[in-house]
N, C-alpha and C positions, 0 to 999 in steps of 0.2 A: 255713134253719136248722131243725133238728129238736129237738123236746122229747121226753124219754124218762121213763117212769114204770114202775118195777119193782113187782111184787107176787108173792105166793106164798111168801114166806119164813115161817119158823116154827120150832117146836121139834119135834125128831124123835129117836127112839132110833137108836142105831147099827144099821146094815144096813137102815134105813128109806129111804123115797123122798120126794122133793119135786119139784114142778114150778114153776119160776120163769117168770114172764111179764114181758114188757117191751112196753109200749104206746107207740107213737110218734105224735106229732102234729106239725103244721107241714108241713115238706117231706116228700114221699113217701119211705117207707122204702126203696124199691127203688133209690134213689140212693146208698145207703150200704152199706159193708161193716160188719158188726156184730161186736162182741166182748163177751164176758163176762169180768169180772175179779172178784177178791175181795180183801178186806183184813181180816186178823185183828188183834186188839188188839196194838199194839206192833210190828207188822210192816208191811212195804211192800205196796202194792197189787200183786197178782200176776195174771198172765194165766191164764185158765181155758180159753177156747174162742174161736174166731173162725168166723164164718159168712159165706161169700161171698154175693154178690147172687143166685147161682143155687143156694144151699143146700149148697155144698161146705163141709166143716168140717175143722177142725184143732184138736187138744186139747193141753193141757199133759200131760206124762207122768203127773203125779199123779192125773189124773182120767180118763185114757184107758181106755175099756172100761166106765166107770161113768156118765159124763155124756154126754148127747146134746143138741147144740144144733140148733135149726131155726128157720125163719122162715116167715111167711105174709105175703107182700108185699101181697096183696089186702086183708088185714085190718090191715096195718101193725103186725104183732105179731112178736115174737121170743121164743123159748122156750129154757129150759134144763131138761131132764129129768135129775134126779139120782137115782141108785140106789146101793145098797150104801154108804150114807153112813157116814163115819167121824168120830170126834170132831175130827180134824184138819181136817175140812172146815168147821168152825165159823168163820164170818166174815160180814161184810157183803158181799153180792154186788151188783155193778153191771153194768148193760148200758151199752154205749157205741157210738158211731157214728163212722165214719171214711170219708173218700173215698179213703184209701190201701188198696190191695189187700194182703191178707195181713199186716197189721200185728199185732204181738204185744206191743208196748210201750205202756204207758198214755199216754205222751207223744204218740203218733201218733193218739190219739182225742180230738178236740176237744169232743165232745158226750157228756154223761154224765147218767144218771139219779141219783136221790137215794139209791139203794141199798135193799136189803131184807135183814134179818137172818136168818141161818140158824144154828141152834144144834143140834148133834148131841151127845146124851148117850151115855155109855158104859154 
């Protein structure tokens, strides 16, 4: 089992950038496919990005070209670099781990961090 802790959230103006980090402990991160999700108030948790064990990535259309996911298995770390942020990116961001390849739905990720708040002002 893996434990996940996100950090790096905060308050940023539109068009700004933030880098989220996700630290893993317990079982080695290289065993898992990783995902980033977000949840805005009153909305369902939505898929943002997934990162394969070999750092191949796939993104939701809403963030494609602006967000970049990566991982460092040696450091047990996962990252989400967010640029050109928009007010609609405001949400709690979660990293999650799965043993299923290429999963994009929250239900396929059994392991979750506690989330980190990202607020983008206009």
